N, C-alpha and C positions, 0 to 999 in steps of 0.2 A: 315750444312755447306758443301759446295762442297768438294769432295775428293781433297787432295793436298793443301787445303787452310790452312794456319797456324792458330793455335788457338790464340786468342787475347793476352793471357799472356805467350805465348811460350817463354822460355828462362829466364823468371823472377823468382826470388827466394823470397819466403815468409816464414817468421818465425812467427809461431803461438804459443804463450804460452798457456799452458793448452789445447793443441790441440788434445789430445787423445780421448776425450769423450765430450758428451753433445754439447753445442753450438760450442765449438772449433772444434770438429770433423765435424760438419755440415758445418762450414765455410771452413774447409780444403777440404772437398769433392767438394764444389762448386768452389773454386779457382783452384783446381787441374783439374777439368773438363774443365776449360778454358785454360789449358796449363801450369799453374804455377808449379814450383818445390817447395817442402815444407820441411822445418825443423820443425818437430813436437816436441815441448817441453812438458815434463811431469815431475811430481815429484814422485808420487807413482803408477801411472797407467801404469806400464811397459807392462802388458799383452795387455791392450787396445791399447797402442801406437804401439806395434809390429803388432797387428792384422790390425789396420788401415793402417800402412805402407805396409803390405803385400797385402792388398786389392788394394791399389792405385798403388803400383809397378807392380801388375799383369796387370793393364791397361796400364801403361807406365813405362817400366823398368828404374830403377835408378833415379826415380823422387822424392823420398821421403827418408829423413833421420830422425832419432829420436835422442833426447838428453835429458838426465835426469839432473835436477838441482833443488835445493831448492832456490826459488826466494827470500827468506828472507836472504840468504847469498849474500850480495852485491858483494863480491869478485868473486862470480861465474858468475855474469851476463855478463861480457865481454866474457867469454868462451862460453856462449850460442850464442852470436852474431857470435863469431869466428867459431863455429860449422857450422852455415849456410853458411858462406863464404867459409870455407874449403870444404864443400860438393858440392857447386854449383858455386863457383868463384865470387859471388856477393851477394848483398842483396838489394832488391827493396822495400819490404814491411815488416814492423814490426807490428804484430797484438797483442796488449796487452790485452789478453782475460782472462788469469788466474785470479782467484778471490777467496776469502773466504767470506762467508756470514753466519752470525748467530746473534741472539739477544744479546744485552749487555744493559740490563735495568739499569737505574741509581740506584746506590746502590750496583750493582753487577759487575761493570766494573773493570777489572783487568789490570795491566800493560801488562801481556802476551797477553790478547785479543787485547788491543790497538796496540801492536807491530805487531801482526799477521794481523789484519784487515788493518791497515795503511800500513804495510809492503808490503802486496800483492797487495792492491788496489791502492796505490799511490807511495810508494817509489820505488818498483820494476819497474813500468812503466817509472818513471823518469830516473833511472840509466840504464835501457835497452835502452831507447831512446838516452841517452848520449853516450853509447857505440856504438850504431848503427849509430849515426849521420855521421861520416866520410864516411861510405859505402853508406848511403842513399843520401848524397850530390853527390857522384859520379854517382849514378843511377838516380838522381832526383826523389827520391822515396817518400814513404808515411809512416807515423806512424798512426795507427788506434787504438784508445782506446775504450774499451767496458766500458761504464759508466752505468748509471741507471737513470730511471725517478725520483727515490728518492734522487738523488743528488740535486735536486731543491725543492722537496716537501718531507719533512721527513716522514719516516716510523716509527711508534710507536715501542718502545723498541729496536731500531737499531741506536742509535745516533752515535756510532763510525763508523759503516759501511757507514752511510749516509754522515758523515763528510769526510770520505776518498774518496768517490765517488764525492762529491762536489769539493774536492781538485783536483781530476782528471779532472773534467770539466775545472777548471781554468788552470791546467797544459796543457791541450789540447790547449787552447787559447794562453797561454804564449809561448809554444813551437812553435806554428804556427808562432808567431812573431820572435822568436829566430832563427828558422831554415829556414825561408824564405830568399831568393826566391827559393832555390833549393829543399826544402823538404816540402811537405804538411803534415799537422797534423789535423786529424778530429776524431770524436767520434760517436758512436752509443749508444743510450739509449733505451734498450729493455723494453717493458712493459710485460704483461702476455703472454709469448710465451712458457715457460717451467717452471713448478713449481719447487721450490727448493727441494733438496733431503730431505728425512725424512717425517714424518707425517705432513700433512697440513689439518687443519680442513675443512670439506666440506662446512660449513657455511661461513668460511672466503673466500674460493674459490668463492662461489656464490656471496658474497658481492663485491669482487674485480671485477668480471665480470659485475655485475650490475652497477658498477661505471665506467665501460669502455664504451665509446660512442658506439662502434660497438657491444657491448653485447656478445662478444665471445673471446676466446683465439686466438692468432696468432699461427704461426708455427715457429719452429727454422729456417726453410729455409727462412722465411721473413727477418731474421737477416742476413743470409748468402747472400741473394740477395742485401741487403743494403751494405754489405762489398764489394761485387763485383762492385757495383756502384762506391764506393769511389776508388777502385783499378783501375778499367778499364775506367770509364766514367766521371770522375770528375777532369780533369786536372786543372781547374780554381777554385776549391773549397778548402779552407783551413780555419782552425779555427772554424769549424762548428760542432754542435751536432745535429744529426738526431734522433728524437724519433720515434721508431717503436713500437707503444703502443696501437693501435686501438682506440686512443682518451682517453687513461687512464688519461692523465694529464689535460684534459678538463672536465673529468667526475666527478671530486671530489675525494679526497683521504680519 
């Protein structure tokens, strides 16, 4: 980009939940590089959030703020939105990225697991979007939800997680209608771009990739580039779910 040319997202403010690490941090770096100011939400990753904020602020001073909150506490969610507005004077994009993921086999499902998985993957995105809606209407902004290819095709031993993400797909479409014409609402459904934390069986990894049409993993930045597309290049797109999965959904589950 020629010297003196404004970055495409200059002056815009983006709130990313779970933005301190993994996919959230990759999305944060990609949007920041295009000029966005960031409010990075975290729950327990204080060190990672501070490090990422320091890294990005060194590139562009006063462009990143951090905010700690437990997204299961619905009363805290308006304060997360307010933190972004207080930091940068506006809110243009809400990225609902934070998620919990673990198995809940039938016969072992607990109310605590239900509350946690549905709370982080469905309830928090709804109440954050509701809290952010007035600011997003003013900026003609975007809600971007991170869903999952297993929202449509279930993953064995994960019925609660899959149900929560399926709900988030419908929430994406419902909010697109509710918040139109001033706010766009879209979603990204990642496939195998980053393995879950913890031990993953090598044979399971191989089986997943074998059932992916492109026969390989993607990269976290593939998701970040899709996020940038929705933020920067898709002013006439709303209510859509974009699968970034290497053909996983057509390769059989």
